[in-house]
C-alpha positions in Angstrom: 25.1 73.8 19.7 25.7 73.6 15.9 26.0 76.8 14.0 25.2 79.0 17.0 21.7 77.7 17.6 20.6 76.8 21.1 19.0 73.4 21.1 17.7 71.0 23.8 19.1 67.8 22.3 22.5 66.9 23.5 25.2 66.5 20.8 26.4 63.0 20.2 29.9 62.4 21.8 32.7 60.6 20.0 33.0 59.2 16.5 30.0 57.3 15.1 30.1 55.0 12.1 27.9 55.9 9.2 27.3 54.9 5.6 27.0 56.7 2.3 25.0 54.8 -0.3 25.9 54.6 -4.0 23.6 57.6 -4.8 25.6 59.8 -2.3 23.1 59.8 0.5 24.6 59.8 3.9 22.6 57.7 6.4 22.9 59.4 9.7 23.2 57.4 12.9 20.1 57.7 15.0 21.8 60.0 17.6 23.0 62.3 14.9 19.6 62.3 13.2 17.8 63.4 16.4 20.5 66.1 17.0 20.4 67.5 13.5 16.6 67.4 13.2 16.4 69.6 16.3 18.2 72.3 14.2 16.0 71.9 11.1 16.2 70.1 7.8 18.5 72.4 5.8 22.3 72.1 5.8 25.3 73.4 3.9 27.6 70.5 3.1 31.2 71.0 1.9 34.9 70.6 2.6 37.3 73.3 3.6 40.3 71.1 3.4 39.7 68.6 0.6 40.1 65.7 3.1 37.0 65.8 5.4 33.5 66.8 4.9 31.8 69.5 7.0 28.0 69.8 7.6 26.8 73.2 8.8 23.4 74.7 9.5 22.8 77.6 7.0 23.4 80.1 9.9 26.5 78.3 11.0 28.0 78.4 7.5 27.1 82.0 7.1 29.0 82.9 10.2 32.0 80.9 9.0 31.9 82.5 5.6 31.7 86.0 7.1 34.6 85.2 9.3 36.7 84.0 6.4 35.8 87.0 4.3 36.8 89.3 7.1 40.4 88.1 7.2 42.5 90.8 5.5 45.8 90.9 7.3 48.5 89.7 7.0 48.3 89.1 3.3 49.2 85.4 3.5 46.3 84.8 6.0 43.9 86.7 3.7 45.1 84.5 0.7 44.7 81.3 2.8 41.2 82.4 3.9 40.2 83.1 0.3 41.5 79.7 -0.8 39.6 77.9 2.0 36.4 79.8 1.2 36.7 79.1 -2.5 37.2 75.4 -1.9 34.1 75.3 0.3 32.0 77.1 -2.3 33.3 75.0 -5.2 32.7 71.7 -3.4 29.7 72.8 -1.3 26.0 72.7 -1.7 22.8 72.9 0.2 21.2 69.7 1.3 18.0 68.7 3.0 17.6 66.0 5.6 15.0 63.5 4.3 12.4 61.6 6.3 14.6 58.5 6.4 17.5 60.5 8.1 19.6 60.8 5.0 21.5 63.8 3.7 22.5 64.0 0.0 26.2 64.9 -0.3 27.4 67.2 -3.1 28.6 65.0 -6.0 32.0 66.5 -6.6 33.2 66.3 -3.0 31.7 62.9 -2.2 33.6 61.5 -5.2 36.8 63.2 -4.3 36.6 61.8 -0.8 35.6 58.3 -2.1 32.4 58.3 0.0 29.9 56.8 -2.5 28.9 53.3 -1.3 31.4 53.6 1.5 31.6 53.4 5.3 32.7 56.6 7.1 32.9 58.1 10.5 31.4 61.3 11.9 31.6 63.5 15.0 30.6 66.9 16.3 33.5 69.4 15.9 32.8 72.8 17.4 30.0 74.3 15.3 29.6 71.6 12.6 29.6 67.9 11.9 32.8 66.4 10.6 32.7 63.4 8.3 35.7 61.4 7.2 36.2 58.3 5.1 37.0 55.0 6.6 40.6 55.2 5.4 41.1 58.6 6.9 39.5 57.4 10.2 41.9 54.4 10.2 44.9 56.7 9.7 43.7 59.0 12.5 43.4 56.1 14.9 46.9 54.9 14.1 48.3 58.4 14.5 46.5 58.9 17.9 47.9 55.6 19.2 51.5 56.7 18.6 53.0 58.0 21.8 49.5 58.1 23.4 50.8 57.0 26.8 53.3 59.9 27.0 50.7 62.4 25.9 48.2 61.1 28.5 50.8 61.3 31.3 51.6 64.9 30.2 47.9 65.8 30.4 47.6 64.2 33.8 50.4 66.5 35.0 48.3 69.4 33.7 45.2 68.4 35.7 43.3 65.9 33.5 41.3 63.5 35.6 
């Protein structure tokens, strides 16, 4: 499910490598292309944190926007929600999946994240697709590996198989 739509295509699991050409078109891996085509051709592409890119269905983004706009208390949460929403609207844009399985990324955010002509990685995260640069992915893999054995043992104690 992406953006609260029920679909019959199973979401891809794990991180997938992808590429963004010099014109800012993200070439989706085949599994992602099938998954996203099952939801339509239109998407809202943006960043809510200035570090990763998020790809939502229009309905999924509308739900996220309504949720952010509904945060009123406490004041600091309302201010944070407003900032996140404004960032998404400043950097965001509608995009259409083309017949070659490419999605044009909004110019300002793709340049900020150094995605033009670059390799990147993507995965499904709750109700959207998360896309990160190769550098950010490398940093994530290094962070995950630190103390992984201890974290795994702790999760086994809590019932992980």
